[in-house]
VOBA-1610 file (N, C-alpha, C; in pm, whole numbers, padded with zeros to 5 digits, always signed):
BEGIN
Met-07764-07970+06485Met-07640-07985+06560Met-07596-08132+06569Glu-07690-08224+06542Glu-07655-08366+06551Glu-07543-08402+06456Ala-07538-08335+06339Ala-07434-08366+06241Ala-07294-08336+06294Leu-07284-08250+06394Leu-07153-08215+06449Leu-07095-08329+06533Ala-07181-08412+06592Ala-07138-08524+06677Ala-07039-08478+06784Val-07065-08363+06844Val-06972-08306+06942Val-06956-08398+07062Asp-07067-08442+07119Asp-07059-08527+07239Asp-06988-08659+07208Arg-07019-08718+07093Arg-06954-08844+07057Arg-06804-08824+07040Arg-06767-08713+06978Arg-06624-08686+06961Arg-06555-08670+07096Arg-06615-08597+07186Arg-06553-08575+07317Arg-06543-08705+07395Glu-06648-08786+07390Glu-06646-08912+07464Glu-06542-09008+07408Ala-06537-09019+07275Ala-06438-09108+07213Ala-06297-09063+07244Asn-06274-08934+07239Asn-06143-08877+07268Asn-06102-08904+07412Ala-06191-08875+07505Ala-06158-08892+07648Ala-06133-09038+07682Ser-06218-09127+07633Ser-06205-09268+07672Ser-06082-09333+07611Trp-06054-09302+07483Trp-05940-09369+07420Trp-05808-09322+07478Phe-05793-09193+07501Phe-05666-09145+07555Phe-05650-09181+07703Ala-05759-09194+07775Ala-05748-09243+07913Ala-05694-09386+07913Ala-05739-09466+07818Ala-05694-09605+07809Ala-05553-09617+07753Glu-05512-09525+07667Glu-05387-09539+07593Glu-05273-09450+07641Ala-05298-09361+07738Ala-05197-09263+07777Ala-05068-09329+07824Glu-05078-09433+07902Glu-04956-09499+07953Glu-04879-09565+07840Arg-04948-09632+07750Arg-04880-09695+07637Arg-04816-09590+07547Leu-04885-09480+07521Leu-04829-09376+07436Leu-04706-09312+07500Ala-04709-09294+07631Ala-04592-09238+07700Ala-04473-09332+07687Ser-04495-09460+07705Ser-04386-09557+07690Ser-04336-09561+07547Leu-04428-09544+07453Leu-04388-09542+07313Leu-04302-09420+07282Cys-04336-09305+07340Cys-04251-09186+07323Cys-04108-09215+07370Arg-04097-09282+07484Arg-03964-09313+07536Arg-03888-09406+07442Glu-03953-09510+07392Glu-03886-09603+07301Glu-03849-09534+07170Met-03936-09447+07120Met-03904-09375+06997Met-03784-09284+07016Ala-03777-09219+07132Ala-03662-09132+07160Ala-03533-09213+07160Arg-03536-09330+07220Arg-03417-09416+07222Arg-03374-09452+07080Arg-03470-09485+06996Arg-03437-09524+06859Arg-03388-09404+06777Phe-03453-09290+06792Phe-03404-09170+06723Phe-03259-09139+06767Ala-03232-09154+06896Ala-03099-09123+06947Ala-02992-09216+06889Arg-03034-09336+06850Arg-02940-09432+06790Arg-02938-09425+06639Gly-03007-09325+06581Gly-03006-09309+06436Gly-03124-09369+06364Gly-03225-09412+06436Gly-03343-09470+06374Gly-03428-09366+06303Arg-03511-09413+06212Arg-03601-09325+06136Arg-03745-09369+06159Leu-03837-09274+06143Leu-03979-09304+06149Leu-04030-09310+06005Leu-04081-09426+05966Leu-04126-09450+05829Leu-04278-09467+05831Ala-04349-09381+05759Ala-04494-09383+05758Ala-04545-09429+05622Val-04643-09518+05623Val-04696-09572+05499Val-04848-09560+05501Gly-04906-09529+05386Gly-05050-09518+05374Gly-05104-09615+05271Gly-05218-09676+05302Gly-05279-09772+05211Gly-05402-09721+05142Ser-05436-09594+05161Ser-05551-09531+05098Ser-05516-09384+05078Pro-05593-09311+04997Pro-05565-09167+04985Pro-05568-09095+05119Gln-05664-09132+05205Gln-05668-09070+05337Gln-05548-09113+05422Gly-05512-09241+05415Gly-05396-09289+05488Gly-05267-09226+05439Trp-05259-09202+05308Trp-05140-09137+05251Trp-05126-08996+05306Ser-05238-08926+05327Ser-05230-08791+05384Ser-05176-08797+05527Asp-05217-08897+05605Asp-05163-08911+05740Asp-05014-08943+05738Ala-04973-09027+05644Ala-04830-09060+05634Ala-04748-08934+05606His-04796-08852+05516His-04725-08726+05487His-04732-08631+05607His-04843-08632+05680His-04854-08545+05796His-04750-08583+05901Val-04733-08712+05925Val-04629-08757+06018Val-04492-08709+05973Ala-04461-08728+05844Ala-04329-08691+05796Ala-04301-08542+05814Val-04396-08457+05777Val-04370-08313+05784Val-04359-08267+05929Glu-04437-08323+06020Glu-04431-08276+06158Glu-04300-08315+06226Phe-04251-08435+06200Phe-04128-08477+06266Phe-04005-08408+06204Val-04007-08388+06072Val-03892-08326+06006Val-03889-08176+06029His-04007-08114+06031His-04015-07968+06044His-04095-07933+06170Pro-04037-07950+06288Pro-04113-07924+06410Pro-04141-07776+06428Val-04264-07746+06470Val-04299-07605+06493Val-04271-07563+06637Ile-04227-07657+06720Ile-04190-07622+06857Ile-04054-07554+06853Val-04046-07436+06908Val-03924-07356+06900Val-03807-07432+06962Gly-03697-07440+06888Gly-03575-07499+06942Gly-03568-07650+06935Lys-03669-07716+06880Lys-03667-07862+06874Lys-03601-07910+06746Arg-03535-08023+06755Arg-03458-08076+06643Arg-03548-08135+06536Ala-03499-08139+06414Ala-03564-08214+06307Ala-03533-08361+06326Leu-03636-08443+06320Leu-03619-08588+06337Leu-03647-08657+06205Pro-03570-08761+06171Pro-03582-08824+06039Pro-03713-08903+06026Ala-03799-08860+05936Ala-03925-08928+05909Ala-03953-08920+05760Leu-04010-09026+05706Leu-04038-09034+05563Leu-04177-09093+05540Ala-04248-09042+05440Ala-04371-09105+05393Ala-04334-09193+05274Leu-04365-09323+05284Leu-04320-09420+05184Leu-04436-09505+05133Ser-04418-09559+05015Ser-04509-09663+04966Ser-04471-09794+05033Gly-04560-09891+05024Gly-04529-10023+05080Gly-04406-10085+05018Glu-04389-10065+04887Glu-04272-10121+04818Glu-04143-10056+04868Gln-04146-09924+04887Gln-04028-09855+04940Gln-03998-09901+05083Leu-04103-09916+05161Leu-04084-09958+05299Leu-04015-10092+05309Ala-04057-10186+05226Ala-03997-10319+05229Ala-03848-10313+05199Leu-03807-10217+05116Leu-03666-10208+05078Leu-03583-10125+05175Leu-03644-10030+05244Leu-03568-09932+05320Leu-03569-09954+05471Ala-03669-10020+05526Ala-03681-10030+05672Ala-03571-10119+05730Gly-03509-10070+05838Gly-03406-10146+05908Gly-03449-10175+06050Pro-03374-10259+06122Pro-03414-10300+06257Pro-03420-10186+06357Gly-03347-10077+06334Gly-03351-09966+06428Gly-03458-09863+06398Asp-03532-09884+06287Asp-03634-09789+06245Asp-03767-09816+06314Met-03862-09725+06288Met-03999-09738+06338Met-04093-09723+06220Val-04199-09801+06217Val-04296-09798+06108Val-04433-09770+06165Ile-04504-09676+06102Ile-04642-09647+06139Ile-04724-09654+06012Ala-04832-09733+06013Ala-04911-09757+05893Ala-05052-09703+05911Phe-05105-09646+05804Phe-05240-09592+05804Phe-05320-09660+05693Asp-05426-09728+05731Asp-05508-09802+05636Asp-05424-09900+05556Ala-05326-09959+05621Ala-05238-10051+05550Ala-05178-10150+05649Asp-05151-10270+05599Asp-05075-10368+05676Asp-04932-10361+05626Pro-04839-10315+05712Pro-04700-10302+05664Pro-04643-10437+05629Pro-04562-10443+05523Pro-04497-10570+05490Pro-04405-10613+05602Gly-04368-10739+05600Gly-04278-10788+05702Gly-04154-10701+05712Thr-04123-10658+05833Thr-04014-10563+05851Thr-03946-10589+05985Pro-03815-10568+05991Pro-03745-10582+06120Pro-03766-10461+06211Ala-03829-10356+06160Ala-03847-10233+06237Ala-03956-10249+06343Leu-03957-10157+06438Leu-04064-10150+06537Leu-04191-10100+06468Val-04301-10174+06479Val-04428-10134+06418Val-04515-10067+06523Ile-04555-09944+06495Ile-04639-09865+06586Ile-04784-09880+06543Glu-04870-09921+06634Glu-05012-09940+06603Glu-05095-09834+06674Leu-05173-09761+06597Leu-05268-09662+06650Leu-05405-09700+06596Glu-05483-09771+06676Glu-05608-09828+06628Glu-05721-09805+06728Pro-05781-09686+06727Pro-05894-09661+06817Pro-06012-09752+06783Pro-06084-09801+06883Pro-06201-09884+06858Pro-06323-09799+06826Glu-06318-09729+06714Glu-06422-09634+06678Glu-06471-09665+06537Glu-06603-09680+06522Glu-06659-09717+06393Glu-06662-09602+06293Asp-06685-09481+06339Asp-06692-09366+06249Asp-06552-09337+06196Pro-06530-09349+06064Pro-06394-09330+06010Pro-06341-09188+06030Phe-06430-09089+06032Phe-06386-08953+06054Phe-06334-08935+06197Ile-06411-08981+06294Ile-06369-08966+06434Ile-06245-09050+06460Arg-06237-09168+06400Arg-06118-09252+06418Arg-05994-09181+06367Gln-06003-09116+06250Gln-05887-09044+06196Gln-05850-08928+06287Glu-05947-08860+06343Glu-05918-08747+06432Glu-05841-08794+06556Leu-05881-08908+06612Leu-05810-08963+06728Leu-05667-09002+06690Val-05651-09064+06575Val-05518-09106+06531Val-05429-08983+06508Glu-05485-08878+06448Glu-05406-08757+06425Glu-05358-08697+06556Thr-05446-08690+06655Thr-05403-08641+06786Thr-05293-08730+06843Ala-05305-08861+06825Ala-05206-08953+06880Ala-05069-08932+06819Tyr-05061-08919+06686Tyr-04927-08902+06629Tyr-04872-08761+06653His-04961-08663+06671His-04913-08533+06714His-04853-08541+06854Val-04919-08614+06943Val-04869-08630+07080Val-04733-08699+07079Leu-04718-08802+06997Leu-04588-08869+06987Leu-04480-08772+06942Trp-04512-08693+06841Trp-04415-08594+06790Trp-04380-08492+06897Glu-04479-08439+06967Glu-04452-08337+07068Glu-04368-08391+07184Leu-04402-08509+07232Leu-04347-08554+07360Leu-04225-08643+07347Val-04193-08690+07227Val-04068-08763+07212Val-03949-08674+07246His-03965-08542+07224His-03856-08449+07255His-03826-08444+07404Val-03926-08470+07487Val-03903-08469+07632Val-03799-08574+07669Phe-03814-08694+07615Phe-03720-08801+07647Phe-03585-08779+07580Leu-03583-08723+07461Leu-03455-08692+07396Leu-03376-08593+07480Glu-03442-08491+07530Glu-03371-08391+07609Glu-03333-08446+07746His-03418-08527+07802His-03385-08585+07933His-03263-08676+07923Ser-03256-08754+07813Ser-03142-08845+07800Ser-03011-08769+07786Glu-03020-08645+07733Glu-02900-08564+07717Glu-02862-08493+07846Arg-02963-08448+07920Arg-02937-08361+08034Arg-02939-08433+08168Arg-03025-08537+08173Arg-03047-08607+08299Arg-03106-08518+08407Val-03127-08393+08372Val-03206-08303+08455Val-03308-08245+08359His-03435-08276+08379His-03531-08241+08276His-03562-08092+08278Asp-03546-08032+08161Asp-03579-07891+08141Asp-03659-07883+08013Ala-03783-07838+08024Ala-03868-07832+07906Ala-03826-07723+07808Gly-03742-07631+07853Gly-03683-07531+07764Gly-03785-07445+07694Ala-03759-07420+07564Ala-03844-07329+07489Ala-03986-07382+07472Ala-04005-07512+07492Ala-04138-07570+07476Ala-04211-07585+07610Ser-04167-07515+07713Ser-04225-07534+07846Ser-04374-07503+07851Phe-04422-07416+07759Phe-04566-07386+07760Phe-04649-07507+07722Leu-04588-07607+07656Leu-04663-07726+07616Leu-04685-07822+07733Tyr-04592-07824+07825Tyr-04602-07913+07942Tyr-04537-07842+08059Pro-04610-07747+08121Pro-04550-07657+08219Pro-04501-07726+08346Phe-04557-07842+08379Phe-04515-07907+08503Phe-04381-07979+08488Leu-04335-07996+08364Leu-04205-08057+08344Leu-04096-07955+08374Gly-03983-08000+08416Gly-03871-07911+08445Gly-03876-07853+08585Glu-03970-07896+08667Glu-03982-07841+08801Glu-03877-07898+08896Arg-03822-08013+08860Arg-03731-08078+08953Arg-03637-08171+08877Glu-03528-08205+08941Glu-03447-08313+08887Glu-03528-08441+08902Thr-03517-08528+08804Thr-03603-08645+08809Thr-03539-08760+08733Asp-03583-08881+08761Asp-03537-08996+08686Asp-03636-09023+08572Glu-03603-09117+08486Glu-03683-09138+08366Glu-03822-09189+08398Asp-03838-09267+08504Asp-03972-09315+08539Asp-04062-09199+08577Ala-04006-09100+08646Ala-04087-08983+08680Ala-04122-08903+08556Val-04028-08893+08461Val-04057-08826+08335Val-04169-08900+08262Leu-04165-09033+08266Leu-04269-09113+08202Leu-04407-09079+08258Glu-04417-09064+08388Glu-04545-09027+08450Glu-04585-08885+08410Asp-04490-08795+08405Asp-04520-08658+08362Asp-04574-08657+08218Val-04513-08736+08132Val-04557-08742+07993Val-04696-08803+07984Arg-04723-08905+08063Arg-04857-08964+08064Arg-04962-08859+08101Arg-04932-08780+08203Arg-05026-08675+08243Arg-05039-08568+08135Ser-04930-08539+08067Ser-04935-08441+07959Ser-05025-08489+07846Ile-05019-08617+07815Ile-05107-08673+07711Ile-05253-08653+07747Leu-05287-08678+07872Leu-05426-08658+07914Leu-05467-08512+07906Met-05375-08423+07942Met-05403-08279+07930Met-05428-08239+07785Lys-05346-08291+07693Lys-05361-08257+07553Lys-05493-08312+07497Ala-05529-08432+07540Ala-05656-08489+07496Ala-05774-08405+07544Glu-05766-08360+07667Glu-05873-08275+07720Glu-05879-08142+07644Glu-05762-08088+07614Glu-05756-07960+07543Glu-05819-07970+07405Val-05786-08076+07331Val-05840-08086+07196Val-05989-08118+07200Gly-06035-08190+07301Gly-06177-08215+07313Gly-06255-08086+07327Ala-06204-07996+07412Ala-06270-07866+07429Ala-06260-07783+07302Leu-06145-07789+07233Leu-06128-07707+07113Leu-06217-07756+07000Arg-06233-07887+06987Arg-06326-07938+06885Arg-06468-07887+06912Thr-06508-07889+07038Thr-06641-07841+07073Thr-06658-07694+07034Gln-06560-07611+07070Gln-06567-07468+07036Gln-06570-07449+06885Thr-06483-07519+06813Thr-06474-07502+06668Thr-06605-07537+06600Leu-06662-07649+06637Leu-06781-07697+06568Leu-06906-07619+06606Thr-06917-07580+06731Thr-07038-07506+06772Thr-07034-07363+06719Glu-06920-07295+06735Glu-06911-07158+06681Glu-06911-07157+06528Gly-06858-07261+06468Gly-06848-07266+06323Gly-06966-07333+06255His-07069-07365+06331His-07183-07440+06278His-07243-07374+06155Asp-07276-07246+06164Asp-07342-07176+06054Asp-07251-07166+05932Ala-07123-07141+05955Ala-07030-07131+05844Ala-07015-07265+05773Leu-07014-07375+05848Leu-07003-07508+05787Leu-07129-07541+05706Leu-07246-07504+05759Leu-07370-07527+05684Leu-07369-07449+05553Ala-07324-07323+05558Ala-07319-07242+05436Ala-07218-07297+05337Ala-07103-07341+05385Ala-07003-07399+05297Ala-07056-07527+05232Ala-07125-07609+05311Ala-07182-07733+05257Ala-07285-07704+05149Ala-07364-07601+05169Ala-07463-07564+05068Ala-07395-07524+04938Ala-07282-07451+04948Ala-07209-07410+04828Ala-07153-07532+04754Val-07104-07631+04829Val-07051-07752+04765Val-07164-07829+04699Arg-07278-07841+04767Arg-07391-07916+04711Arg-07448-07848+04587Ala-07423-07717+04573Ala-07473-07645+04456Ala-07405-07688+04327Gly-07301-07766+04338Gly-07243-07827+04219Gly-07103-07785+04184Gly-07047-07689+04255Gly-06911-07646+04224Gly-06808-07747+04269Arg-06692-07740+04205Arg-06579-07822+04250Arg-06518-07758+04374Val-06452-07840+04454Val-06378-07791+04570Val-06230-07791+04536Leu-06165-07675+04556Leu-06019-07664+04544Leu-05967-07642+04686Ala-05879-07729+04732Ala-05832-07722+04870Ala-05682-07697+04875Leu-05639-07623+04979Leu-05497-07590+04991Leu-05460-07559+05135Gly-05330-07566+05162Gly-05272-07531+05291Gly-05122-07551+05284Asn-05052-07512+05389Asn-04906-07527+05396Asn-04869-07628+05503Gly-04766-07708+05478Gly-04715-07799+05580Gly-04818-07901+05622Gly-04841-07911+05755Gly-04943-08003+05804Gly-05079-07972+05746Ser-05107-07845+05723Ser-05234-07807+05662Ser-05243-07855+05517Ala-05130-07869+05449Ala-05131-07927+05314Ala-05176-08072+05319Thr-05132-08145+05420Thr-05176-08284+05431Thr-05323-08291+05467Asp-05374-08193+05541Asp-05517-08188+05568Asp-05595-08158+05440Ala-05540-08074+05352Ala-05602-08052+05222Ala-05608-08183+05143Met-05501-08262+05149Met-05501-08393+05085Met-05614-08479+05139Asp-05631-08475+05271Asp-05730-08560+05338Asp-05872-08521+05298Val-05903-08391+05303Val-06039-08349+05272Val-06072-08376+05126Val-05976-08360+05035Val-06001-08392+04895Val-06027-08542+04878Ala-05950-08625+04947Ala-05972-08770+04941Ala-06112-08805+04991Asp-06155-08741+05099Asp-06288-08768+05153Asp-06397-08725+05057Leu-06381-08607+04995Leu-06482-08558+04901Leu-06489-08646+04777Leu-06374-08686+04725Leu-06375-08774+04608Leu-06441-08907+04642Ala-06415-08959+04761Ala-06478-09085+04802Ala-06629-09071+04811Ala-06677-08949+04840Ala-06821-08923+04848Ala-06880-08886+04712Gly-06799-08890+04607Gly-06849-08860+04473Gly-06855-08713+04441Arg-06780-08630+04517Arg-06778-08486+04492Arg-06650-08447+04420Pro-06657-08366+04315Pro-06536-08326+04244Pro-06449-08234+04329Ala-06322-08266+04341Ala-06232-08189+04427Ala-06091-08197+04373Leu-06016-08088+04393Leu-05876-08079+04350Leu-05790-08041+04470Asp-05675-08105+04481Asp-05578-08073+04586Asp-05469-07985+04524Leu-05467-07858+04560Leu-05370-07765+04501Leu-05231-07777+04565Thr-05214-07869+04659Thr-05082-07893+04718Thr-05015-08017+04659Glu-05083-08085+04569Glu-05043-08220+04530Glu-04925-08225+04433Asp-04921-08134+04337Asp-04824-08146+04227Asp-04695-08072+04262Ser-04593-08146+04300Ser-04467-08083+04342Ser-04401-08009+04227Ala-04419-08056+04103Ala-04359-07987+03989Ala-04421-07849+03971Val-04554-07840+03982Val-04621-07711+03969Val-04581-07619+04084Leu-04582-07671+04207Leu-04549-07589+04324Leu-04407-07534+04315Thr-04312-07620+04280Thr-04173-07574+04278Thr-04145-07484+04159Ala-04215-07507+04048Ala-04197-07419+03932Ala-04244-07277+03964Ile-04362-07266+04024Ile-04415-07133+04058Ile-04329-07068+04165Ala-04291-07145+04268Ala-04209-07089+04375Ala-04076-07040+04323Asn-04016-07114+04231Asn-03885-07079+04179Asn-03891-06961+04083Asp-03992-06960+03996Asp-03996-06861+03889Asp-04073-06735+03926Val-04170-06746+04015Val-04253-06632+04052Val-04236-06597+04199Gly-04250-06697+04286Gly-04238-06675+04430Gly-04337-06760+04506Val-04303-06789+04631Val-04386-06878+04713Val-04526-06821+04732Glu-04539-06689+04737Glu-04670-06628+04761Glu-04770-06663+04652Ala-04720-06696+04533Ala-04809-06720+04418Ala-04842-06867+04395Val-04791-06959+04477Val-04804-07101+04443Val-04948-07148+04435Phe-05036-07089+04513Phe-05177-07130+04508Phe-05259-07038+04417Ala-05230-06909+04420Ala-05307-06815+04338Ala-05298-06850+04189Arg-05178-06887+04144Arg-05161-06923+04003Arg-05245-07044+03967Gln-05260-07136+04059Gln-05342-07255+04033Gln-05491-07220+04035Val-05530-07123+04119Val-05669-07076+04116Val-05699-07013+03981Ile-05603-06938+03926Ile-05621-06880+03793Ile-05640-06990+03689Ala-05562-07097+03701Ala-05567-07205+03602Ala-05694-07289+03615His-05738-07315+03738His-05843-07415+03757His-05975-07361+03810Gly-05973-07246+03875Gly-06094-07197+03940Gly-06193-07137+03842Arg-06319-07157+03869Arg-06424-07096+03788Arg-06539-07058+03879Ala-06619-06965+03833Ala-06729-06915+03915Ala-06817-07031+03962Gly-06850-07028+04092Gly-06932-07133+04150Gly-06853-07242+04218Asp-06722-07251+04190Asp-06638-07345+04264Asp-06620-07296+04407Val-06568-07385+04491Val-06544-07353+04631Val-06396-07367+04660Leu-06333-07260+04708Leu-06194-07267+04753Leu-06194-07288+04903Leu-06140-07402+04946Leu-06130-07435+05088Leu-05985-07420+05131Thr-05957-07327+05221Thr-05821-07302+05267Thr-05807-07340+05413Leu-05690-07393+05446Leu-05658-07429+05584Leu-05532-07354+05625Ser-05540-07282+05735Ser-05426-07205+05784Ser-05435-07198+05936Thr-05331-07243+06005Thr-05335-07234+06151Thr-05323-07090+06198Ser-05253-07006+06121Ser-05231-06867+06163Ser-05340-06772+06115Gly-05402-06806+06004Gly-05496-06713+05943Gly-05428-06598+05873Gly-05297-06609+05849Gly-05224-06498+05789Gly-05122-06539+05686Ser-05121-06664+05642Ser-05021-06708+05544Ser-05038-06632+05413Ala-04930-06573+05364Ala-04938-06485+05246Ala-04990-06558+05124Asn-04947-06683+05103Asn-04992-06754+04982Asn-05138-06796+04992Val-05187-06818+05114Val-05329-06849+05133Val-05413-06723+05106Ile-05369-06610+05160Ile-05442-06485+05139Ile-05444-06448+04991Ala-05333-06467+04921Ala-05330-06438+04777Ala-05428-06526+04701Ala-05438-06652+04740Ala-05531-06743+04673Ala-05675-06703+04699Leu-05705-06662+04822Leu-05841-06617+04854Leu-05878-06493+04772Ala-05785-06400+04758Ala-05812-06279+04680Ala-05837-06315+04534Glu-05757-06403+04479Glu-05776-06443+04339Glu-05908-06516+04320Ala-05943-06599+04418Ala-06069-06672+04409Ala-06188-06578+04408Arg-06184-06476+04490Arg-06295-06379+04492Arg-06305-06305+04359Arg-06192-06272+04300Arg-06195-06202+04172Arg-06262-06288+04065Arg-06255-06419+04082Arg-06305-06511+03980Arg-06441-06571+04016Gly-06502-06524+04124Gly-06638-06566+04156Gly-06649-06700+04228Leu-06539-06746+04291Leu-06546-06868+04371Leu-06603-06835+04509Val-06668-06932+04570Val-06705-06923+04710Val-06582-06957+04793Thr-06551-06877+04893Thr-06429-06897+04970Thr-06460-06939+05113Val-06390-07043+05158Val-06408-07099+05292Val-06270-07107+05356Ala-06258-07063+05481Ala-06129-07066+05550Ala-06144-07131+05688Leu-06060-07230+05713Leu-06046-07289+05847Leu-05918-07232+05905Val-05927-07158+06015Val-05813-07084+06068Val-05802-07105+06218Gly-05683-07076+06272Gly-05659-07089+06414Gly-05634-06955+06481Tyr-05574-06960+06600Tyr-05547-06840+06680Tyr-05677-06761+06696Asp-05676-06631+06665Asp-05799-06551+06670Asp-05859-06532+06532Gly-05810-06608+06436Gly-05858-06597+06298Gly-05764-06521+06207Gly-05667-06447+06266Gly-05568-06376+06188Gly-05629-06276+06091Arg-05553-06243+05990Arg-05599-06144+05890Arg-05724-06192+05817Ile-05731-06323+05794Ile-05844-06374+05717Ile-05975-06342+05786Ala-05982-06363+05916Ala-06105-06331+05990Ala-06120-06181+06011Ala-06011-06115+06051Ala-06020-05972+06086Ala-06059-05886+05967Glu-06012-05923+05848Glu-06037-05842+05729Glu-06145-05899+05639Gly-06212-06008+05685Gly-06319-06066+05606Gly-06274-06115+05470Leu-06160-06186+05466Leu-06102-06225+05339Leu-06163-06353+05281Ala-06251-06419+05357Ala-06321-06537+05308Ala-06469-06522+05338Asp-06551-06587+05256Asp-06696-06577+05274Asp-06743-06648+05400His-06683-06762+05429His-06722-06843+05544His-06595-06881+05621Val-06589-06843+05748Val-06468-06862+05829Val-06503-06945+05953Val-06423-07047+05978Val-06436-07130+06098Val-06307-07114+06176Ile-06318-07068+06301Ile-06200-07039+06382Ile-06185-07143+06493Ser-06067-07202+06503Ser-06029-07287+06617Ser-05945-07201+06710Arg-06003-07158+06821Arg-05942-07055+06904Arg-05838-07114+06999Ser-05719-07132+06944Ser-05606-07186+07019Ser-05479-07127+06960Gln-05372-07128+07039Gln-05240-07088+06989Gln-05148-07209+06973His-05203-07326+06984His-05125-07449+06980His-05152-07519+06848Ile-05055-07518+06758Ile-05075-07562+06621Ile-05125-07706+06609Pro-05070-07804+06681Pro-05125-07939+06667Pro-05273-07947+06703Arg-05312-07880+06811Arg-05453-07884+06851Arg-05541-07815+06747Ile-05492-07705+06689Ile-05569-07637+06584Ile-05594-07732+06468Gln-05490-07799+06422Gln-05505-07889+06308Gln-05601-08003+06340Glu-05598-08052+06462Glu-05688-08161+06500Glu-05833-08114+06501Ala-05857-07993+06550Ala-05992-07938+06549Ala-06038-07907+06407Gln-05946-07860+06323Gln-05981-07834+06184Gln-06018-07963+06111Ala-05954-08074+06147Ala-05992-08202+06087Ala-06138-08234+06119Ser-06180-08207+06243Ser-06320-08229+06278Ser-06411-08140+06194Ala-06369-08015+06171Ala-06451-07922+06093Ala-06468-07970+05950Tyr-06359-08010+05885Tyr-06377-08051+05745Tyr-06441-08188+05735His-06427-08272+05837His-06501-08398+05837His-06651-08373+05847Val-06690-08279+05933Val-06832-08242+05941Val-06879-08188+05806Leu-06799-08104+05744Leu-06834-08051+05612Leu-06856-08165+05512Cys-06764-08261+05511Cys-06778-08374+05419Cys-06904-08454+05450Gly-06934-08470+05578Gly-07055-08543+05617Gly-07181-08470+05571Leu-07179-08338+05572Leu-07296-08261+05532Leu-07322-08264+05382Val-07215-08287+05304Val-07231-08287+05158Val-07229-08429+05100Gly-07193-08529+05181Gly-07177-08665+05129Gly-07309-08731+05090
//
């Protein structure tokens, strides 16, 4: 169980967010002001792992999963693009990179944590929190009477009263602490309940097969991250979300459900490991890929949320790790801990 580092993860999570909650709340307010004036969030990565975080930021802000929330302009850029595109009203967030000189607001997320896996998990929670809670200030600036609306389940104490912005700031600070506590508990559940499945998956990877990883949206960026980690550890791995030409060709000519299965047909061979990430456990293209992988003799591993969805209920993967939550950002954060543990076991 020591490989799970559950206690260290919980302690690092609790201490960093306790120290940073006020700053993050103020940052949400400033980001809302800039978005309201037409600013963009520009994310840059200086490593394969950092590039996955940059893409994760872009997809979450542009395609919010919170019902009724607006799409906010965010882009994942190279350093060269950033130098040419960033303006004074924009915001820049860098991962494993020093952003070039820019007139934009530079956002720093730098936990004092030596373990690179745990540090990335804290940073992922932080940018998820920024994405979730910037909407509170955007809506407050429009209404001047705070109503959490369709997202009230995320921060139930908001919307209880008319309030000024300073009171909203305090509510957001408390919400950040609640979210940090929630993900700490979810990481513990995921890693302890998923311990045996992670050990079995690690054994399959150590047996010499390649890892093929996939997911949709934010889970696609997590597939990018786990492949980068495995390659850095000297393990052969393929990211089936990486090639936009292949993805769009299959989606256009065959259908979205086949985008991963067709790649399993092309690249998968007996003894390889298919690692799938799905917050719902029911994505049609993920299920199709798992079925194709089984037909071809691959070992199948699924990281899933909610109650495990169809993948868990119907036994569609050989090894299943469930993050038991209905909150997509928290599920993805706990899944990051799971695949980091997996990488640590095979590294």
